[in-house]
C-alpha atoms as one frame of an Amber mdcrd trajectory, in Angstrom:
protein
   0.282  -0.027  -0.114   1.484   3.388  -1.373   1.302   6.244   1.843   0.643
   9.593   0.395   2.294  12.546   2.058  -0.438  14.918   3.661   1.771  17.393
   3.686   1.941  17.864  -0.071  -1.331  18.595  -0.838  -1.914  20.965   2.409
   1.061  23.102  -0.061  -0.827  23.315  -3.158  -2.583  26.679  -3.083  -5.562
  27.281  -5.627  -5.921  31.055  -6.674  -9.218  32.009  -8.317  -7.908  35.708
  -9.867 -10.638  38.548 -10.238 -13.769  35.923  -9.866 -16.905  37.879 -10.705
 -19.505  35.388  -9.265 -19.613  34.437  -5.774 -20.959  31.524  -6.631 -17.847
  30.074  -8.822 -16.083  30.707  -6.035 -17.830  28.391  -3.472 -18.490  25.487
  -6.455 -14.307  25.781  -6.657 -14.401  25.378  -2.647 -16.143  22.187  -2.978
 -14.082  20.986  -5.420 -11.241  21.563  -3.890 -12.497  19.840  -1.010 -13.856
  16.920  -2.556  -9.837  15.717  -3.631  -8.407  16.903  -0.588  -6.884  20.222
  -1.386  -7.577  23.194   1.864  -5.579  26.211   0.558  -8.095  28.691  -1.177
  -6.497  32.837  -2.067  -8.760  35.023  -3.485  -7.171  37.947  -5.828  -9.419
  41.383  -5.937 -13.052  38.636  -6.200 -15.722  40.971  -7.140 -18.057  39.763
  -4.510 -16.673  37.833  -1.410 -18.306  36.703   1.512 -21.407  36.036  -0.058
 -24.740  33.657   0.364 -24.464  32.533  -2.558 -20.457  31.463  -2.318 -21.314
  29.779   0.761 -24.680  27.853  -0.736 -22.619  26.606  -3.417 -19.835  25.429
  -1.143 -21.917  22.962   0.090 -19.986  21.237   2.780 -16.643  23.081   2.137
 -17.943  25.948   4.016 -14.607  25.863   5.886 -12.386  26.301   3.111 -14.346
  29.670   2.199 -13.760  30.422   6.137 -10.062  30.131   5.897  -9.909  31.618
   2.504  -7.104  34.306   2.202  -8.260  37.699   0.205  -5.337  39.231  -1.641
  -5.056  42.927  -3.707  -2.633  41.462  -6.260  -2.060  38.152  -7.669   1.905
  38.950  -6.506   0.624  38.794  -3.009  -0.887  35.665  -3.157   2.047  33.802
  -4.923   4.904  35.826  -2.972   5.816  33.008  -0.643   5.447  30.499  -3.733
   8.150  28.969  -5.587   6.307  27.496  -8.591   2.869  29.088  -9.670   1.468
  27.149 -12.732  -1.707  29.469 -14.920  -4.650  27.532 -15.919  -5.855  28.840
 -19.493  -7.574  26.937 -22.658  -5.359  29.858 -24.804  -1.638  29.204 -25.520
   0.467  32.302 -24.758   3.631  33.159 -25.606   4.457  35.173 -22.107   4.780
  31.572 -20.819   7.697  29.417 -21.988   6.481  25.579 -20.564   2.582  24.609
 -21.099   1.911  21.482 -19.095  -0.905  18.889 -19.699  -2.675  18.507 -16.198
  -0.963  15.309 -15.442   2.536  17.159 -15.851   1.330  19.977 -13.602   0.753
  17.406 -10.896   3.869  15.414 -11.343   5.579  18.574 -11.497   3.595  20.477
  -8.708   3.599  17.482  -5.776   7.300  17.505  -6.472   8.153  20.861  -5.765
   5.741  21.003  -2.885   8.070  19.345  -1.131  10.214  22.438  -0.730   7.413
  24.972  -0.136   3.975  26.411  -1.397   3.034  26.012  -4.440   0.120  27.613
  -6.904  -2.191  26.857  -9.290  -3.664  29.795 -10.892  -7.064  30.416 -12.721
  -8.349  33.677 -13.797 -11.832  35.549 -14.517 -14.568  33.061 -15.698 -14.814
  35.585 -19.026 -11.277  37.207 -19.665  -8.880  34.102 -17.959  -5.545  35.174
 -17.251  -4.176  38.824 -18.582  -0.315  39.141 -19.849   0.596  40.831 -16.827
  -1.317  37.449 -14.580   0.689  35.038 -16.755   4.003  37.056 -16.567   4.109
  35.794 -12.752   3.467  32.344 -13.715   6.542  29.660 -14.809   4.433  27.858
 -16.626   0.803  27.485 -18.452  -1.249  24.565 -18.200  -3.717  23.783 -20.478
  -6.810  20.753 -20.468  -7.391  19.157 -23.759 -11.125  20.021 -24.455 -13.157
  20.025 -27.516 -11.428  22.793 -29.747 -14.777  23.679 -31.076 -15.834  24.447
 -27.648 -13.150  24.519 -24.677 -14.776  26.784 -22.640 -15.007  25.584 -18.949
 -16.243  26.627 -16.068 -13.774  27.869 -13.440 -15.236  24.571 -10.780 -15.085
  22.445 -13.320 -11.612  23.634 -14.387 -10.337  23.590 -10.767 -12.145  19.824
 -10.541  -9.847  18.521 -13.562  -6.721  19.955 -12.150  -7.994  19.220  -8.528
  -8.711  15.523  -8.994  -5.103  15.257 -11.002  -3.668  16.318  -8.254  -4.936
  13.878  -5.969  -4.500  11.017  -8.095  -0.406  11.767  -8.882  -0.737  11.948
  -5.157  -2.133   8.566  -4.456   0.062   6.881  -7.183   3.279   7.901  -5.460
   4.896   7.373  -1.962   8.226   9.034  -2.919   8.972  11.879  -5.241  12.753
  13.094  -6.350  13.845  15.791  -4.511  13.483  19.202  -6.519  16.568  20.102
  -8.603  17.279  23.847  -7.097  16.667  26.253  -4.068  14.413  27.752  -6.021
  14.112  31.469  -5.359  10.047  32.888  -4.200   7.695  34.567  -6.174   8.510
  38.111  -4.380  12.149  37.594  -4.437  11.802  37.082  -8.161   9.552  40.559
  -8.824  12.251  42.109  -6.279  15.203  41.647  -8.258  12.574  42.610 -11.830
  11.622  45.640  -9.778  15.498  46.341  -9.198  16.536  45.477 -12.992  13.936
  47.918 -14.193  15.387  50.499 -11.826  18.680  49.991 -12.685  18.362  49.805
 -16.204  16.151  53.265 -16.480  19.172  54.692 -14.586  22.062  52.956 -17.225
  19.724  54.834 -19.489  19.038  51.478 -21.236  15.229  51.573 -20.878  12.868
  54.388 -21.178  11.869  54.923 -17.603   8.365  56.128 -19.160   7.665  52.815
 -21.556   9.353  50.356 -19.439   6.791  47.706 -20.100   7.705  45.960 -23.726
  11.500  45.709 -22.484  10.524  44.237 -19.224   8.002  41.701 -20.684  10.633
  40.574 -23.079  13.590  40.464 -20.142  10.612  38.685 -17.906  10.259  36.012
 -21.052  13.873  35.462 -21.436  14.149  34.474 -17.777  11.223  32.695 -17.386
  12.618  30.095 -20.147  14.732  29.141 -16.684  13.670  28.894 -13.189  16.011
  31.342 -10.847  17.322  29.342  -7.755  17.803  31.984  -4.752  21.748  32.240
  -5.436  21.117  33.384  -9.040  19.202  35.917  -8.145  21.794  37.337  -5.144
  24.576  37.355  -8.447  22.311  38.897 -10.484  20.752  42.013  -8.251  24.730
  42.175  -7.115  25.668  42.648 -10.823  22.994  45.402 -11.064  24.233  47.205
  -8.152  27.725  47.134  -9.592  26.574  48.776 -12.505  24.435  51.356 -10.631
  27.219  52.528  -8.223  29.859  52.745 -11.086  27.054  54.886 -12.918  26.821
  57.147 -10.024  30.486  57.091 -10.063  30.836  57.744 -13.915  28.058  60.851
 -13.475  30.225  62.375 -10.107  32.994  62.832 -12.650  31.099  64.054 -15.433
  29.351  66.412 -12.552  31.670  67.330  -9.962  29.735  70.460  -8.746  26.529
  68.070  -8.761  28.044  66.608  -5.029
C-alpha cells in the first residue's frame, strides 16, 4: 500500500484571480475539498464573502472561512516557488506548457520544498498577460477544440482530480533540482532590474513595459535559484554604483 504524504496537498494553493461570480468561488471550494485540497486564495474577487458562495460550497464552507483575500496576484504568490497558470489559450509569455497530469507531478514534487500554486483567471477574460508573467508555466486542459471554455469550478475539479491521483500514486518524489527563488524574490529582482536599466539609460522609464516583458520571457525560460537572484542583483548594484561614479566624475559640481 502506498502511503502518500498529506503535507504535499496542504502546500498546493488554488488561486482564483478576479472571480466575477461568488457562486463559482463556492463551487471551486467544493471541488477542492473533494480531492483533499484546502489552501484557497482569492485575488480581488468582485463579491466575497457572499451567501451564494456559501450555498455552492455545500459542505466546504470551512475552506471559504479560511480563504485569504489578496489585492494582487503578486501578493497571493509571494511565498511560492512555482506557480502554474491555467488557460485554454497558449500565450507566448509563458515558456512551458503542461498537461494536467504533467502539472500535477511537477507541483507535487516542488511542494516538498514549500508552497506552490495553480492560478485560475476571471471567468470571462481568463488570465491577463500581466498575471501570466507571474507564472512559471501554463496548464491547458485538452477540451473539445470547438468549445474549450470550461466553467471555473469544472477546471478546478479537473486539476484537483489530477493532483489527487498523482498524490495517491506516489509515496516518494524526487527532490527539487534547485533551491528556487520565491515569487517575491523574483519580483524584487525584476523591480531592481527595471530601476537599474533606467539609471543606465538602457530603458525608457516612461515606457518600460515592452522591454521588461521581453526580459521576463527570457528569464521565464529557466527558473531562477535564490543564489542566482542574489548574483544578478549584485551585478545590477555594481552597475548602478559604476554609473553613479561616472556621473559624479562628469558633474563634480553636483556633489
